[in-house]
Residue frames as a rotation matrix with the C-alpha (Angstrom) as fourth column:
MET 1
-0.841 -0.497 0.217 -22.23
-0.530 0.837 -0.138 13.60
-0.113 -0.231 -0.966 -11.90
SER 2
-0.074 0.851 -0.520 -24.62
-0.750 0.296 0.591 10.97
0.657 0.434 0.616 -13.09
VAL 3
-0.171 0.123 0.978 -26.20
-0.814 0.542 -0.211 8.34
-0.556 -0.831 0.007 -10.92
TRP 4
-0.625 -0.105 -0.773 -25.83
-0.610 0.684 0.400 4.83
0.487 0.722 -0.492 -12.27
SER 5
0.503 0.801 0.325 -28.48
-0.861 0.430 0.272 2.26
0.078 -0.417 0.906 -11.68
ALA 6
0.025 -0.469 0.883 -27.57
-0.512 0.752 0.414 -1.25
-0.858 -0.463 -0.222 -10.57
ARG 7
0.707 0.318 0.632 -28.60
0.315 0.659 -0.684 -2.59
-0.634 0.682 0.365 -13.97
SER 8
0.919 -0.394 -0.001 -26.35
-0.193 -0.447 -0.873 -0.27
0.344 0.803 -0.487 -15.98
LEU 9
0.207 -0.875 0.438 -23.46
-0.970 -0.126 0.206 -0.82
-0.125 -0.467 -0.875 -13.59
GLY 10
0.229 -0.057 0.972 -23.94
-0.215 0.971 0.107 -4.58
-0.950 -0.233 0.210 -13.80
SER 11
0.918 0.128 0.374 -23.92
0.320 0.317 -0.893 -4.49
-0.233 0.940 0.250 -17.58
ARG 12
0.682 -0.732 0.011 -20.74
-0.634 -0.598 -0.491 -2.41
0.366 0.328 -0.871 -17.62
VAL 13
0.020 -0.661 0.750 -19.03
-0.840 0.395 0.371 -4.85
-0.542 -0.637 -0.548 -15.27
ALA 14
0.497 0.234 0.835 -20.22
0.116 0.936 -0.331 -7.79
-0.860 0.261 0.439 -17.39
VAL 15
0.986 -0.157 0.056 -18.86
0.028 -0.176 -0.984 -6.22
0.165 0.972 -0.169 -20.59
ALA 16
0.369 -0.904 0.217 -15.52
-0.905 -0.403 -0.140 -5.41
0.214 -0.145 -0.966 -18.97
GLY 17
0.046 -0.312 0.949 -15.24
-0.580 0.765 0.280 -8.95
-0.813 -0.563 -0.146 -17.59
SER 18
0.779 0.304 0.548 -16.13
0.238 0.666 -0.707 -10.46
-0.580 0.681 0.447 -20.95
VAL 19
0.851 -0.518 -0.082 -13.52
-0.352 -0.448 -0.821 -8.38
0.389 0.728 -0.564 -22.75
ALA 20
0.089 -0.847 0.525 -10.88
-0.985 0.004 0.173 -9.39
-0.148 -0.532 -0.833 -20.19
ALA 21
0.256 0.063 0.965 -11.80
-0.211 0.977 -0.008 -13.06
-0.943 -0.202 0.263 -20.56
VAL 22
0.974 0.106 0.202 -11.59
0.174 0.231 -0.957 -12.85
-0.148 0.967 0.206 -24.37
PHE 23
0.556 -0.831 0.016 -8.16
-0.718 -0.490 -0.495 -11.21
0.419 0.263 -0.869 -24.17
LEU 24
0.035 -0.533 0.845 -7.00
-0.832 0.452 0.320 -13.86
-0.553 -0.715 -0.428 -21.73
VAL 25
0.513 0.231 0.827 -8.13
0.116 0.936 -0.334 -16.74
-0.851 0.267 0.453 -23.95
GLU 26
0.992 -0.089 0.087 -6.81
0.074 -0.142 -0.987 -15.18
0.100 0.986 -0.134 -27.17
SER 27
0.453 -0.878 0.153 -3.39
-0.808 -0.477 -0.345 -14.36
0.376 0.032 -0.926 -25.73
ALA 28
0.624 -0.199 0.756 -2.82
-0.454 0.695 0.557 -17.82
-0.636 -0.691 0.344 -24.23
GLN 29
0.868 -0.301 0.395 -1.34
0.486 0.675 -0.555 -19.21
-0.099 0.674 0.732 -27.44
GLY 30
0.565 -0.675 0.475 1.18
0.007 -0.571 -0.821 -16.41
0.825 0.467 -0.318 -27.84
ALA 31
0.379 -0.389 0.839 2.17
-0.884 -0.421 0.204 -16.55
0.274 -0.819 -0.504 -24.19
SER 32
0.977 -0.023 0.210 2.90
-0.056 0.932 0.358 -20.26
-0.204 -0.362 0.910 -24.08
ALA 33
0.263 -0.963 -0.062 6.59
-0.815 -0.256 0.519 -20.92
-0.516 -0.086 -0.852 -23.59
ALA 34
0.420 -0.246 -0.874 8.63
-0.625 0.619 -0.475 -23.21
0.658 0.746 0.106 -25.80
THR 35
0.745 -0.145 0.651 9.65
-0.491 0.542 0.682 -26.44
-0.452 -0.828 0.333 -24.10
GLY 36
0.893 -0.386 0.230 12.67
0.444 0.837 -0.320 -28.64
-0.069 0.388 0.919 -24.55
GLY 37
0.269 -0.842 0.467 15.43
0.390 -0.348 -0.853 -26.04
0.881 0.411 0.235 -24.46
THR 38
0.294 -0.251 -0.922 17.59
0.926 -0.163 0.340 -24.58
-0.235 -0.954 0.184 -21.76
VAL 39
0.854 0.020 0.520 18.26
0.182 -0.947 -0.263 -20.90
0.488 0.319 -0.813 -21.39
GLU 40
-0.041 -0.934 -0.354 21.81
0.957 0.064 -0.281 -19.77
0.286 -0.350 0.892 -20.76
SER 41
0.945 0.325 -0.026 22.26
0.312 -0.878 0.364 -16.69
0.095 -0.352 -0.931 -18.61
SER 42
0.169 -0.924 0.343 25.27
0.316 -0.279 -0.907 -14.41
0.934 0.261 0.245 -18.65
VAL 43
0.073 -0.073 0.995 24.62
-0.820 -0.572 0.018 -13.43
0.568 -0.817 -0.102 -15.03
PRO 44
-0.598 -0.405 -0.692 25.98
-0.071 0.886 -0.458 -16.01
0.799 -0.225 -0.558 -12.57
PHE 45
-0.887 0.333 -0.320 23.40
0.390 0.173 -0.904 -15.13
-0.246 -0.927 -0.283 -9.89
THR 46
-0.160 0.924 0.348 19.73
0.827 -0.067 0.559 -14.33
0.539 0.377 -0.753 -9.70
VAL 47
-0.979 -0.180 0.092 18.73
0.117 -0.875 -0.470 -10.76
0.165 -0.450 0.878 -8.84
ALA 48
-0.297 0.947 0.119 14.98
-0.022 -0.131 0.991 -11.33
0.955 0.292 0.059 -8.96
GLY 49
0.172 0.375 -0.911 14.72
0.839 0.429 0.335 -12.30
0.517 -0.822 -0.241 -5.29
PRO 50
-0.464 -0.411 -0.784 16.51
0.807 -0.561 -0.184 -9.31
-0.364 -0.719 0.592 -3.71
VAL 51
-0.975 0.131 0.180 15.02
-0.015 -0.846 0.533 -6.84
0.222 0.517 0.827 -6.17
GLY 52
-0.176 0.975 -0.138 11.52
0.222 0.176 0.959 -8.15
0.959 0.138 -0.247 -5.53
ILE 53
0.102 0.151 -0.983 11.97
0.981 0.149 0.125 -8.00
0.165 -0.977 -0.133 -1.78
ALA 54
-0.790 -0.441 -0.426 13.28
0.506 -0.861 -0.047 -4.43
-0.346 -0.253 0.904 -2.02
ALA 55
-0.786 0.553 0.275 10.33
-0.072 -0.524 0.849 -3.42
0.614 0.648 0.451 -4.22
VAL 56
0.149 0.857 -0.493 7.86
0.560 0.338 0.757 -4.87
0.815 -0.389 -0.430 -1.74
ALA 57
-0.168 -0.281 -0.945 9.61
0.970 -0.219 -0.108 -3.15
-0.176 -0.934 0.309 1.16
VAL 58
-0.980 -0.188 -0.057 9.55
0.171 -0.960 0.224 0.23
-0.097 0.209 0.973 -0.60
GLY 59
-0.491 0.864 0.116 5.89
-0.016 -0.141 0.990 -0.23
0.871 0.484 0.083 -1.55
ALA 60
0.219 0.558 -0.801 4.86
0.810 0.354 0.468 -1.26
0.544 -0.751 -0.374 1.97
GLY 61
-0.508 -0.476 -0.717 6.81
0.794 -0.582 -0.176 1.66
-0.333 -0.659 0.674 3.42
GLY 62
-0.965 0.177 0.195 5.11
-0.042 -0.834 0.551 4.09
0.260 0.523 0.812 1.04
LEU 63
-0.108 0.972 -0.209 1.72
0.295 0.232 0.927 2.65
0.949 0.038 -0.312 1.94
ALA 64
0.082 0.085 -0.993 2.42
0.991 0.102 0.090 3.07
0.109 -0.991 -0.076 5.66
VAL 65
-0.813 -0.428 -0.395 3.67
0.473 -0.881 -0.020 6.65
-0.339 -0.203 0.919 5.22
GLY 66
-0.776 0.574 0.263 0.64
-0.066 -0.488 0.870 7.53
0.628 0.657 0.417 3.08
LEU 67
0.132 0.850 -0.510 -1.77
0.596 0.343 0.726 6.12
0.792 -0.400 -0.461 5.65
LEU 68
-0.172 -0.263 -0.949 -0.06
0.955 -0.280 -0.096 8.04
-0.241 -0.923 0.299 8.46
ARG 69
-0.983 -0.184 -0.004 -0.19
0.175 -0.939 0.296 11.28
-0.058 0.290 0.955 6.45
ARG 70
-0.431 0.894 0.125 -3.86
0.050 -0.115 0.992 10.76
0.901 0.434 0.005 5.71
ARG 71
0.197 0.482 -0.853 -4.62
0.872 0.311 0.378 10.02
0.448 -0.819 -0.359 9.36
LYS 72
-0.538 -0.471 -0.699 -2.73
0.746 -0.653 -0.134 13.12
-0.393 -0.593 0.703 10.47
ALA 73
-0.958 0.197 0.207 -4.54
-0.024 -0.776 0.630 15.27
0.285 0.599 0.749 7.91
SER 74
-0.130 0.982 -0.138 -7.94
0.281 0.170 0.945 13.96
0.951 0.084 -0.298 8.99
LYS 75
0.190 0.157 -0.969 -7.19
0.974 0.095 0.207 14.70
0.124 -0.983 -0.135 12.67
ALA 76
-0.839 -0.541 0.065 -6.02
0.534 -0.840 -0.098 18.26
0.107 -0.048 0.993 11.98
PRO 77
-0.228 0.789 -0.570 -8.44
0.476 -0.421 -0.773 20.94
-0.849 -0.448 -0.279 13.15
VAL 78
-0.051 0.333 0.942 -10.54
0.986 -0.135 0.101 22.40
0.160 0.933 -0.321 10.38
THR 79
-0.678 -0.197 -0.709 -9.94
0.357 -0.930 -0.083 26.10
-0.643 -0.309 0.701 9.95
PRO 80
0.440 0.898 0.029 -12.76
0.495 -0.215 -0.842 28.17
-0.749 0.384 -0.539 8.50
VAL 81
-0.399 -0.508 0.764 -12.17
0.916 -0.184 0.356 29.51
-0.040 0.842 0.539 5.02
VAL 82
-0.036 0.320 -0.947 -12.37
0.250 -0.914 -0.319 33.28
-0.968 -0.248 -0.047 4.81
VAL 83
-0.006 0.127 0.992 -13.77
0.998 0.055 -0.001 34.46
-0.055 0.990 -0.127 1.53
ALA 84
-0.541 -0.238 -0.807 -12.76
0.257 -0.960 0.111 37.97
-0.801 -0.148 0.580 0.54
PRO 85
0.602 0.780 -0.169 -14.87
0.092 -0.278 -0.956 40.00
-0.793 0.560 -0.239 -1.84
LEU 86
0.146 -0.499 0.854 -13.75
0.957 0.291 0.006 39.95
-0.251 0.816 0.520 -5.44
LYS 87
0.056 -0.207 -0.977 -11.96
0.002 -0.978 0.207 43.11
-0.998 -0.013 -0.054 -6.54
VAL 88
0.598 0.221 0.771 -12.80
0.753 0.177 -0.634 43.98
-0.276 0.959 -0.061 -10.12
PRO 89
-0.490 -0.844 -0.219 -10.04
0.681 -0.527 0.509 45.95
-0.545 0.100 0.833 -11.87
ALA 90
0.094 0.464 -0.881 -10.82
-0.215 -0.855 -0.473 49.23
-0.972 0.233 0.020 -13.50
PRO 91
0.807 0.225 0.546 -11.50
0.445 0.375 -0.813 49.09
-0.387 0.899 0.203 -17.22
ARG 92
-0.228 -0.971 0.076 -8.44
0.720 -0.116 0.684 49.63
-0.655 0.211 0.725 -19.40
ARG 93
0.431 0.293 -0.854 -8.10
-0.256 -0.867 -0.427 52.77
-0.865 0.403 -0.298 -21.42
SER 94
0.799 -0.153 0.581 -7.38
0.585 0.418 -0.695 52.55
-0.137 0.896 0.423 -25.11
GLN 95
-0.245 -0.969 -0.027 -4.15
0.900 -0.237 0.367 53.92
-0.362 0.065 0.930 -26.56
ALA 96
-0.187 0.233 0.954 -6.10
0.659 -0.691 0.298 56.70
0.729 0.684 -0.024 -28.29
ASP 97
0.813 0.556 0.172 -7.12
0.225 -0.573 0.788 58.12
0.537 -0.602 -0.591 -24.89
ASN 98
0.520 -0.697 -0.493 -3.54
0.771 0.135 0.622 58.04
-0.367 -0.704 0.608 -23.58
PRO 99
0.978 -0.208 -0.003 -1.88
-0.191 -0.892 -0.411 61.44
0.083 0.402 -0.912 -23.91
ALA 100
0.570 -0.821 -0.041 1.75
0.811 0.569 -0.135 61.07
0.134 0.043 0.990 -24.82
C-alpha cells in the first residue's frame, strides 16, 4: 500500500473535479429540455411519489439494519485464532512405480 502525500492527493482531487466540471458543462446542451409542448401520459396517476417514498424507506431500513449488525459484531468477544501446523501430503508416486 502506498502512502500518498498531500500534494499528490490534492492534484488527483483537482483533476477529478476538473473532469467532472467539463462533463457537466459539455452535457448541459444535450440535457436541456424542449419547451412549448405538453407531454401526454397514458397513466392516469403518478407513481413517482409512492415509489420514491418506498425506496427511501427500504434504504433507510437497510442502513439501520447494517449499522445494528456492525455494532453487534464490534461488541462480540474476540476469540483467539488457533493456528494448526500445516500438514504436507506425501509425494505422489508415478504410474510406473504402481504395481498392477
